N, C-alpha and C positions, 0 to 999 in steps of 0.2 A: 450475456444469459449466456453466449456460448464459451467465453472463458470460463464462467463458472461451473458447466457441464464439461469441460475439458480439464481442468484444475483436479473436480471429482474424478473424473476416470483415472486421469494419472495416478493419485491417490490408492484407488481400489485397486490398479494391476500392483502397484509398489506394494502394498499390504498381501495382495494374493502371489505374489512373486517371494517375498517373506516366508508365508507360510509355506510355500512349495521348497526353499531353500533349507528351513528349519526340519521338515520332516523327512527331506533326504539326509540331510545331517544325523538326523536320530536313527536313522535306517541304516546308517553306516557303521554305527558302534559296534563293537567285536564286547560281546562278555563271554569272561572266561570265569569258571567255577572249578574247585577242584573237590571231586567227589572220595577222593582216597580215606579221608575219616568220616563218612558220611555213613557207614555201614559197619556192623558189627565183625569182627574176626571169625572166622571158624574155629569151632570148640575142637582141640584137640587132645590124646593123651587119654581120653575115657572110652576108645576103644580098642581093646587090646588085639589087636590083630596086624597081619603086615607081614613082611616076609626082608630078609637080607640073603643077597647072596652071596659068593666069594669073589663078586666083583664090587663090593659095597653098591649095589643098586637097592637102594632102600626103597619099600612100597609099604607108604604110612596111608591111612585113611583117618579122614576128620571129619567134620559135620557135613561137609557139603562136597568134596572130591579127594580125588585119589591122588597122591605124590609119588612120582617114581623118579629117583637121584634130584629131589627138591622140587622138580616142574611139577604143577599141577595137568592133571589130566582128567579129562570126562570121559569116560567110554561111551560107546554111542553102540546100543542093544537094538536088535529088533526078533521079530518071530515070522514064522509063517506057518499057515492052518493046511498043510496038505489035503485033506480030507475035505476043503471046500475049492481046492483048484485042480482041473483037469489034468490027471498023468501025462498029457502030452506037453503039457506048459510047465513040468516041473524041471526040466533043466535050466528054463529061462528065466523062471524066477531064482533059482538056485544062482545062476550066475550074474543077476540082479543083485542080490543080496550081498556076494563077493565083493563086486564093483564099489 
């Protein structure tokens, strides 16, 4: 009976080890994808605004962002409601906005 129990235990341990090794091998797989073609390209040419200066620094607007000299730019903007802030805090708020 003991040999039967030992062989069953060895078999069980072997099966468990195989599951552990397989799970570990699956966890190490590297999945790669290319999202370059997964979105629509921005529309351009429909918005007739922009500028050209004497240094060939074109500023062009498309449906998603600005481009300056062909480099995409996303401007960051904000505002401050001075009527909601104590005048003693104005200087600190302005310095934070400039930072």
